[in-house]
VOBA-1610 file (N, C-alpha, C; in pm, whole numbers, padded with zeros to 5 digits, always signed):
BEGIN
Met+10029+08268+10365Met+10034+08379+10272Met+10079+08327+10137Ala+10030+08392+10032Ala+10058+08342+09899Ala+10041+08453+09798Cys+10105+08436+09682Cys+10083+08526+09571Cys+10098+08449+09441Tyr+10034+08499+09338Tyr+10044+08439+09206Tyr+10058+08553+09105Leu+10160+08547+09021Leu+10189+08651+08924Leu+10203+08591+08785Glu+10154+08661+08686Glu+10175+08620+08547Glu+10232+08737+08468Phe+10333+08709+08388Phe+10395+08809+08303Phe+10391+08763+08158Glu+10369+08857+08067Glu+10384+08830+07924Glu+10525+08877+07887Val+10611+08780+07858Val+10750+08811+07826Val+10764+08815+07674Thr+10805+08929+07620Thr+10811+08945+07474Thr+10953+08935+07417Thr+11053+08953+07502Thr+11193+08931+07463Thr+11261+08859+07577Pro+11373+08793+07555Pro+11444+08733+07668Pro+11462+08837+07780Ala+11428+08799+07903Ala+11424+08896+08012Ala+11481+08836+08140Val+11526+08926+08226Val+11570+08890+08360Val+11486+08970+08458Leu+11421+08900+08552Leu+11334+08965+08650Leu+11388+08942+08791Ala+11373+09043+08875Ala+11406+09030+09017Ala+11276+09036+09096Leu+11250+08931+09173Leu+11126+08922+09251Leu+11154+08936+09399Gln+11067+09011+09468Gln+11072+09020+09613Gln+10932+08987+09667Val+10904+08858+09674Val+10774+08811+09722Val+10789+08714+09838Ala+10910+08665+09863Ala+10932+08567+09969Ala+10937+08635+10105Val+10887+08566+10204Val+10892+08617+10342Val+11037+08635+10385Ala+11066+08746+10452Ala+11201+08771+10501Ala+11242+08662+10600Ser+11368+08626+10597Ser+11417+08518+10684Ser+11408+08553+10832Thr+11399+08683+10863Thr+11392+08726+11002Thr+11250+08729+11057Ala+11150+08706+10971Ala+11010+08725+11012Ala+10964+08623+11116Gly+11023+08505+11115Gly+10983+08401+11208Gly+11023+08265+11158Asp+10959+08162+11211Asp+10986+08025+11167Asp+10906+07996+11041Ile+10976+07973+10930Ile+10909+07939+10805Ile+10882+07789+10806Leu+10756+07752+10829Leu+10719+07612+10846Leu+10711+07539+10714Asp+10670+07611+10610Asp+10653+07550+10479Asp+10664+07660+10376Glu+10732+07633+10264Glu+10751+07736+10164Glu+10770+07672+10027Arg+10703+07731+09926Arg+10715+07681+09789Arg+10718+07798+09692Leu+10814+07798+09602Leu+10821+07895+09494Leu+10818+07818+09363Gly+10716+07846+09283Gly+10702+07776+09156Gly+10715+07872+09040Val+10787+07831+08936Val+10806+07913+08817Val+10783+07827+08693Thr+10694+07873+08605Thr+10672+07802+08479Thr+10671+07902+08365Leu+10710+07855+08247Leu+10706+07934+08125Leu+10623+07856+08024Asp+10508+07911+07987Asp+10413+07842+07900Asp+10379+07705+07955Gly+10364+07698+08088Gly+10321+07577+08154Gly+10431+07477+08188Ala+10553+07502+08145Ala+10664+07410+08173Ala+10771+07482+08255Glu+10850+07406+08328Glu+10958+07466+08406Glu+11063+07525+08314Pro+11110+07649+08342Pro+11210+07711+08255Pro+11344+07639+08265Phe+11423+07654+08161Phe+11553+07587+08157Phe+11649+07644+08262Asn+11649+07776+08278Asn+11741+07839+08371Asn+11689+07830+08514Pro+11773+07792+08609Pro+11728+07784+08748Pro+11709+07922+08809Val+11629+07928+08916Val+11606+08052+08990Val+11716+08067+09095Ser+11775+08185+09103Ser+11878+08210+09204Ser+11823+08302+09311Glu+11874+08288+09433Glu+11829+08369+09547Glu+11944+08450+09602Met+11914+08577+09634Met+12014+08666+09693Met+11957+08729+09820Ala+12042+08741+09922Ala+12001+08803+10048Ala+12006+08955+10035Thr+11908+09024+10096Thr+11906+09169+10098Thr+11888+09217+10243Asp+11861+09346+10262Asp+11854+09404+10396Asp+11744+09340+10480Arg+11771+09334+10611Arg+11673+09289+10710Arg+11613+09153+10678Gly+11693+09063+10625Gly+11646+08928+10597Gly+11569+08912+10468Gly+11562+09017+10387Gly+11490+09007+10261Gly+11559+08910+10165Arg+11481+08857+10072Arg+11535+08761+09975Arg+11483+08797+09836Thr+11577+08820+09745Thr+11542+08850+09606Thr+11567+08727+09521His+11468+08690+09439His+11484+08577+09347His+11498+08630+09205Val+11602+08587+09138Val+11632+08630+09002Val+11592+08521+08904Ile+11512+08559+08804Ile+11458+08464+08708Ile+11497+08506+08567His+11553+08414+08490His+11583+08435+08348His+11473+08368+08268Ala+11407+08444+08181Ala+11292+08389+08109Ala+11302+08419+07959Asp+11270+08319+07880Asp+11256+08338+07735Asp+11115+08392+07707Pro+11087+08437+07584Pro+10953+08487+07552Pro+10845+08381+07580Gly+10732+08428+07632Gly+10621+08339+07663Gly+10545+08390+07783Arg+10454+08307+07835Arg+10375+08342+07953Arg+10446+08286+08077Leu+10501+08377+08156Leu+10574+08340+08276Leu+10480+08345+08396Ala+10469+08233+08467Ala+10382+08225+08584Ala+10466+08197+08709Ile+10440+08272+08814Ile+10516+08259+08938Ile+10418+08243+09053Ser+10436+08139+09131Ser+10352+08119+09249Ser+10441+08107+09372Tyr+10393+08162+09482Tyr+10467+08155+09608Tyr+10369+08129+09721Glu+10403+08035+09809Glu+10322+08005+09927Glu+10414+07983+10045Ala+10372+08029+10161Ala+10452+08009+10282Ala+10361+08006+10404Ser+10397+07922+10499Ser+10335+07922+10631Ser+10441+07965+10730Val+10409+08064+10810Val+10509+08124+10898Val+10454+08138+11039Arg+10536+08100+11137Arg+10506+08130+11276Arg+10583+08256+11310Leu+10511+08368+11320Leu+10577+08496+11338Leu+10652+08504+11471Thr+10766+08568+11467Thr+10840+08594+11590Thr+10767+08701+11669Gln+10739+08672+11794Gln+10671+08769+11879Gln+10773+08866+11937Val+10762+08990+11898Val+10856+09092+11943Val+10789+09178+12049Pro+10854+09201+12163Pro+10793+09285+12268Pro+10763+09425+12217Leu+10660+09486+12273Leu+10629+09623+12239Leu+10744+09714+12280Val+10764+09818+12202Val+10871+09912+12231Val+10820+10017+12330Pro+10883+10034+12446Pro+10841+10142+12535Pro+10879+10276+12476Asp+10810+10382+12516Asp+10849+10514+12469Asp+10992+10542+12512Ala+11077+10566+12413Ala+11219+10584+12440Ala+11248+10727+12483Thr+11346+10743+12569Thr+11390+10876+12610Thr+11529+10906+12557Glu+11599+10801+12513Glu+11735+10820+12466Glu+11736+10882+12327Glu+11848+10943+12293Glu+11866+11001+12161Glu+11870+10890+12056Val+11830+10924+11934Val+11838+10828+11824Val+11984+10791+11801Val+12010+10661+11793Val+12146+10614+11770Val+12186+10643+11626Val+12305+10699+11609Val+12355+10729+11476Val+12443+10614+11429Asp+12401+10547+11322Asp+12480+10439+11263Asp+12453+10438+11113Ala+12518+10347+11041Ala+12505+10344+10895Ala+12361+10321+10852Glu+12290+10235+10923Glu+12151+10204+10890Glu+12063+10328+10906Gly+12085+10403+11014Gly+12007+10523+11037Gly+12040+10634+10940Ile+12168+10648+10906Ile+12207+10752+10811Ile+12144+10727+10675Ala+12143+10600+10630Ala+12082+10566+10501Ala+11934+10601+10501Ala+11868+10585+10615Ala+11725+10611+10624Ala+11693+10759+10645Leu+11794+10843+10652Leu+11774+10987+10661Leu+11788+11057+10526Arg+11854+10989+10432Arg+11882+11052+10303Arg+11757+11055+10214Gln+11747+11162+10134Gln+11639+11166+10036Gln+11657+11054+09934Ser+11546+11012+09874Ser+11552+10901+09778Ser+11453+10928+09665Arg+11445+10835+09572Arg+11370+10853+09448Arg+11228+10903+09472Tyr+11154+10839+09561Tyr+11015+10875+09585Tyr+10995+10959+09711Cys+11101+10981+09785Cys+11093+11054+09912Cys+11192+11170+09914Pro+11164+11278+09838Pro+11255+11392+09829Pro+11244+11481+09952Ser+11298+11435+10062Ser+11284+11506+10189Ser+11350+11642+10186Asp+11453+11660+10103Asp+11516+11791+10093Asp+11421+11895+10035Glu+11330+11853+09947Glu+11234+11945+09888Glu+11121+11982+09984Met+11101+11899+10088Met+10988+11921+10177Met+11029+11967+10316Ala+11157+12001+10334Ala+11204+12041+10466Ala+11132+12166+10516Gly+11118+12266+10430Gly+11049+12388+10470Gly+10903+12365+10503Phe+10835+12285+10420Phe+10694+12253+10445Phe+10678+12182+10578Ala+10762+12082+10604Ala+10751+12005+10728Ala+10774+12094+10849Ala+10872+12182+10841Ala+10903+12268+10955Ala+10787+12361+10990Val+10713+12408+10888Val+10601+12500+10910Val+10472+12425+10941Glu+10438+12327+10857Glu+10309+12258+10869Glu+10302+12171+10994Leu+10414+12114+11035Leu+10415+12021+11149Leu+10479+12084+11272Val+10478+12216+11278Val+10542+12285+11389Val+10477+12251+11523Gly+10349+12216+11521Gly+10280+12186+11645Gly+10302+12047+11700Ile+10367+11960+11623Ile+10391+11823+11668Ile+10508+11822+11767Glu+10486+11762+11880Glu+10589+11757+11984Glu+10707+11671+11940Arg+10826+11726+11954Arg+10947+11651+11920Arg+10976+11551+12032Gly+11014+11430+11993Gly+11041+11327+12092Gly+11023+11191+12031Pro+11019+11085+12113Pro+11011+10948+12062Pro+10884+10917+11985Ala+10776+10996+12008Ala+10650+10970+11938Ala+10635+11054+11812Leu+10740+11125+11770Leu+10730+11216+11656Leu+10685+11144+11529Ala+10750+11031+11495Ala+10715+10959+11373Ala+10571+10910+11378Arg+10527+10868+11494Arg+10389+10821+11510Arg+10290+10936+11483Glu+10324+11055+11528Glu+10239+11172+11505Glu+10239+11211+11357Val+10354+11194+11292Val+10360+11222+11148Val+10270+11125+11072Ala+10276+10997+11106Ala+10191+10897+11040Ala+10044+10928+11063Ser+10011+10976+11182Ser+09873+11014+11211Ser+09831+11135+11128Trp+09923+11230+11111Trp+09894+11348+11028Trp+09867+11306+10884Val+09945+11213+10830Val+09926+11165+10693Val+09792+11094+10682Phe+09759+11013+10781Phe+09630+10943+10780Phe+09513+11041+10773Glu+09523+11149+10849Glu+09415+11248+10851Glu+09413+11333+10724Arg+09528+11350+10660Arg+09540+11443+10547Arg+09501+11381+10413Leu+09530+11252+10394Leu+09512+11189+10263Leu+09387+11102+10257Ala+09334+11087+10137Ala+09227+10991+10110Ala+09289+10866+10048Tyr+09248+10750+10095Tyr+09301+10625+10041Tyr+09223+10589+09915Val+09291+10600+09801Val+09227+10574+09671Val+09322+10487+09589Pro+09308+10353+09596Pro+09395+10266+09517Pro+09384+10299+09368Gly+09499+10300+09301Gly+09500+10327+09158Gly+09500+10474+09122Ser+09505+10561+09223Ser+09501+10705+09194Ser+09637+10763+09159Ser+09743+10684+09171Ser+09877+10731+09138Ser+09944+10630+09046Asp+10061+10668+08993Asp+10136+10575+08909Asp+10277+10561+08963Thr+10360+10489+08890Thr+10495+10458+08938Thr+10588+10578+08938Leu+10545+10691+08883Leu+10629+10810+08880Leu+10598+10906+08995His+10490+10882+09068His+10447+10974+09173His+10544+10971+09292Thr+10585+11091+09334Thr+10667+11105+09454Thr+10579+11152+09569Ala+10640+11168+09686Ala+10567+11217+09802Ala+10512+11357+09778Val+10583+11438+09701Val+10534+11572+09669Val+10406+11564+09587Asp+10403+11475+09488Asp+10282+11457+09407Asp+10165+11410+09493Thr+10194+11321+09586Thr+10089+11269+09674Thr+10032+11380+09762Leu+10119+11462+09818Leu+10073+11573+09902Leu+09983+11666+09823Leu+10021+11698+09701Leu+09942+11790+09619Leu+09809+11727+09577Ala+09811+11597+09551Ala+09688+11528+09509Ala+09592+11506+09626Gly+09647+11489+09746Gly+09563+11464+09863Gly+09506+11325+09869Ala+09562+11235+09789Ala+09512+11097+09784Ala+09622+11006+09733Gly+09603+10876+09758Gly+09701+10781+09708Gly+09676+10642+09762Ser+09766+10552+09726Ser+09762+10413+09772Ser+09851+10399+09894Cys+09870+10276+09941Cys+09950+10254+10061Cys+10094+10301+10043Arg+10151+10279+09925Arg+10288+10323+09904Arg+10298+10474+09907Asp+10194+10544+09858Asp+10194+10690+09860Asp+10184+10743+10003Phe+10097+10683+10084Phe+10086+10720+10225Phe+10222+10702+10293Ser+10285+10588+10268Ser+10413+10559+10333Ser+10523+10652+10283His+10525+10679+10154His+10627+10770+10101His+10615+10909+10163Leu+10494+10958+10180Leu+10477+11091+10239Leu+10520+11091+10385Ala+10482+10988+10460Ala+10522+10981+10601Ala+10674+10970+10614Ile+10736+10889+10531Ile+10882+10874+10533Ile+10950+11007+10502Thr+10901+11075+10400Thr+10960+11203+10358Thr+10953+11306+10469Leu+10838+11316+10534Leu+10822+11414+10641Leu+10907+11377+10762Cys+10915+11249+10793Cys+11000+11206+10905Cys+11146+11245+10878Arg+11194+11215+10760Arg+11332+11249+10726Arg+11353+11400+10730Ala+11257+11476+10680Ala+11269+11621+10681Ala+11277+11676+10823Leu+11220+11603+10919Leu+11223+11644+11059Leu+11337+11577+11137Gly+11425+11506+11065Gly+11542+11448+11129Gly+11523+11309+11185Val+11413+11240+11150Val+11389+11104+11198Val+11417+11005+11086Pro+11512+10914+11101Pro+11535+10812+10997Pro+11410+10729+10976Ala+11375+10708+10850Ala+11255+10630+10819Ala+11275+10558+10686Arg+11210+10444+10670Arg+11224+10364+10549Arg+11095+10289+10522Leu+11088+10226+10406Leu+10966+10156+10364Leu+10983+10005+10380Val+10876+09940+10422Val+10875+09795+10436Val+10758+09738+10356Ala+10786+09646+10265Ala+10681+09574+10194Ala+10643+09452+10278Val+10514+09429+10295Val+10467+09324+10385Val+10348+09248+10326Tyr+10325+09129+10381Tyr+10197+09062+10370Tyr+10112+09113+10486Ala+09986+09149+10460Ala+09905+09217+10560Ala+09768+09152+10575Pro+09753+09056+10664Pro+09620+09000+10691Pro+09523+09110+10734Gly+09404+09106+10678Gly+09303+09206+10710Gly+09295+09319+10609Leu+09395+09331+10523Leu+09394+09436+10422Leu+09280+09412+10322Ser+09210+09519+10284Ser+09102+09507+10186Ser+09099+09633+10100Pro+09111+09617+09967Pro+09129+09491+09895Pro+09268+09433+09918Met+09278+09301+09914Met+09404+09233+09943Met+09506+09259+09834Asp+09628+09285+09877Asp+09739+09310+09785Asp+09866+09308+09868Phe+09982+09327+09804Phe+10101+09359+09881Phe+10078+09493+09949His+10137+09512+10066His+10113+09633+10144His+10245+09703+10176Ala+10241+09835+10186Ala+10360+09913+10219Ala+10337+09988+10349Val+10433+09977+10442Val+10426+10048+10569Val+10560+10116+10596Val+10569+10181+10710Val+10686+10263+10744Val+10756+10204+10866Glu+10889+10207+10863Glu+10970+10180+10981Glu+11045+10307+11016Ala+11027+10357+11138Ala+11093+10480+11181Ala+11183+10451+11301Arg+11296+10517+11305Arg+11395+10493+11410Arg+11347+10550+11543Arg+11364+10470+11649Arg+11336+10512+11786Arg+11448+10460+11873Gly+11535+10549+11918Gly+11651+10504+11993Gly+11739+10416+11906Ser+11765+10294+11950Ser+11845+10201+11871Ser+11759+10105+11791Gly+11627+10118+11802Gly+11538+10025+11733Gly+11455+10093+11626Trp+11355+10019+11575Trp+11269+10069+11468Trp+11125+10039+11502Glu+11040+10140+11490Glu+10897+10126+11516Glu+10823+10115+11384Ile+10726+10022+11376Ile+10649+10003+11254Ile+10523+10091+11260Leu+10494+10159+11150Leu+10380+10249+11142Leu+10305+10223+11012Asp+10173+10231+11017Asp+10091+10216+10896Asp+10004+10340+10882Pro+10047+10436+10799Pro+09968+10559+10784Pro+09827+10537+10728Thr+09803+10422+10663Thr+09669+10395+10611Thr+09577+10338+10719Arg+09635+10276+10820Arg+09560+10208+10928Arg+09465+10102+10875Leu+09507+10034+10770Leu+09420+09935+10706Leu+09441+09793+10757Ala+09548+09768+10832Ala+09576+09632+10879Ala+09645+09640+11014Pro+09618+09544+11103Pro+09685+09545+11233Pro+09835+09518+11218Arg+09916+09602+11280Arg+10060+09595+11259Arg+10123+09467+11313Ser+10070+09413+11422Ser+10132+09295+11482Ser+10113+09169+11398Ser+10026+09174+11297Ser+10005+09058+11211Ser+10082+09068+11080Leu+10154+09179+11058Leu+10227+09199+10934Leu+10346+09105+10924Thr+10379+09064+10802Thr+10496+08979+10778Thr+10588+09050+10680Arg+10711+09073+10722Arg+10807+09148+10640Arg+10845+09070+10515Ile+10852+09141+10403Ile+10904+09085+10278Ile+11037+09154+10244Ala+11031+09286+10220Ala+11150+09359+10177Ala+11155+09494+10248Thr+11276+09545+10266Thr+11298+09670+10337Thr+11392+09758+10255Gly+11361+09887+10241Gly+11448+09975+10164Gly+11414+10120+10183Arg+11481+10205+10106Arg+11460+10350+10120Arg+11320+10391+10077Asp+11268+10328+09973Asp+11133+10356+09925Asp+11092+10244+09832Ala+10986+10264+09753Ala+10934+10157+09668Ala+11031+10113+09560Ala+11128+10197+09526Ala+11227+10157+09427Ala+11310+10039+09477Asp+11328+10029+09609Asp+11407+09920+09667Asp+11322+09798+09702Thr+11192+09814+09713Thr+11108+09708+09768Thr+11003+09656+09670Ala+11012+09691+09543Ala+10913+09646+09444Ala+10907+09494+09439Phe+10786+09439+09427Phe+10773+09293+09425Phe+10827+09233+09296Ala+10835+09313+09189Ala+10890+09264+09063Ala+10958+09379+08990Thr+11078+09353+08942Thr+11152+09451+08863Thr+11210+09382+08741Thr+11185+09438+08623Thr+11245+09383+08501Thr+11384+09444+08485Leu+11485+09361+08499Leu+11623+09409+08492Leu+11670+09426+08348Thr+11637+09331+08264Thr+11666+09341+08121Thr+11552+09280+08042Gly+11539+09320+07915Gly+11433+09265+07831Gly+11299+09332+07856Glu+11194+09267+07806Glu+11059+09322+07817Glu+10965+09217+07875Ala+10901+09254+07984Ala+10805+09165+08050Ala+10696+09251+08113Glu+10571+09221+08083Glu+10459+09299+08134Glu+10377+09215+08232Leu+10352+09270+08350Leu+10266+09203+08447Leu+10122+09207+08397Val+10060+09089+08379Val+09923+09084+08327Val+09823+09032+08429Phe+09873+08974+08539Phe+09781+08925+08641Phe+09856+08913+08773Ser+09789+08950+08881Ser+09847+08931+09014Ser+09737+08902+09116Glu+09771+08820+09212Glu+09677+08786+09319Glu+09756+08760+09446Val+09710+08818+09556Val+09776+08802+09685Val+09672+08757+09787Ser+09710+08664+09874Ser+09618+08619+09977Ser+09695+08594+10107Thr+09627+08616+10219Thr+09686+08588+10350Thr+09578+08532+10442Val+09617+08438+10524Val+09527+08378+10622Val+09603+08364+10753Ile+09538+08396+10865Ile+09601+08377+10995Ile+09512+08289+11082Asp+09571+08226+11181Asp+09495+08147+11278Asp+09424+08241+11375Gly+09297+08221+11395Gly+09223+08302+11490Gly+09181+08435+11433Asp+09140+08524+11523Asp+09093+08655+11484Asp+09209+08752+11464Leu+09184+08856+11386Leu+09285+08960+11371Leu+09303+09033+11504Pro+09426+09064+11541Pro+09449+09135+11666Pro+09405+09280+11655Pro+09363+09341+11766Pro+09327+09483+11762Pro+09452+09570+11746Asp+09434+09690+11695Asp+09546+09782+11680Asp+09493+09925+11689Asp+09542+10000+11788Asp+09500+10139+11801Asp+09590+10234+11721His+09698+10181+11663His+09794+10254+11581His+09864+10367+11659Phe+09859+10359+11791Phe+09935+10450+11875Phe+10031+10374+11968Thr+09994+10252+12004Thr+10084+10170+12086Thr+10205+10132+12002Pro+10327+10154+12054Pro+10447+10119+11975Pro+10453+09969+11943Val+10487+09937+11819Val+10501+09799+11772Val+10627+09791+11688Ile+10700+09680+11703Ile+10815+09657+11615Ile+10793+09527+11539Leu+10855+09519+11424Leu+10834+09408+11332Leu+10963+09326+11321Ala+10948+09194+11334Ala+11066+09107+11323Ala+11122+09110+11182
//
């Protein structure tokens, strides 16, 4: 898996990048992160910080110029057993409580009434989040570029269309409104077309987390975790912390050994 990003930096800037494979995803066999400014290595070194679920944020200080960032990694994914349908109650802990709260793009408090009425026919139980993701898949049209960075789950519902992050935000919001902890995971997704960074959902089941893709555009067992958070505000691949920097080019690629695995999007799957 790999990505290449270019930014036009117009004032001294600090950027936070989340493009590296999470440390929990598996055995990282080979990994390279390259940073250049106008073709030369920048004076300031890149620092790395650990985040939730093995995520890694790289902080870059850049002077004005053309900032180029390349990342490549070969990973042997950790094979995680399928999750059986759980009968136990959802475990209440700090991680689950955080995933129940409304957030910037997932205003679950605003959609509680809608969820209670519109999804009244969905059976409550361990498969609830999976049924919500299926409802979102049936309800929305996948239209990349149809939303912007200000769109919330409410905007997506009203528009009836969106990108992968919009599908995930709506599924997360509805899950939370129905009492199921849910969060967003940014991933590398072999099989995705057009290729890009991908956003999926992690929903609580018992003491674990089930991975769901409301778009159904990529097999879940081939996904590689990058970042995990409440919504896209926590998992953005690039954030300008200070200064001015504009993304002018991006490219993402993924390759796996062998054929893509099948996925019916109903069998429970968990992500390392």
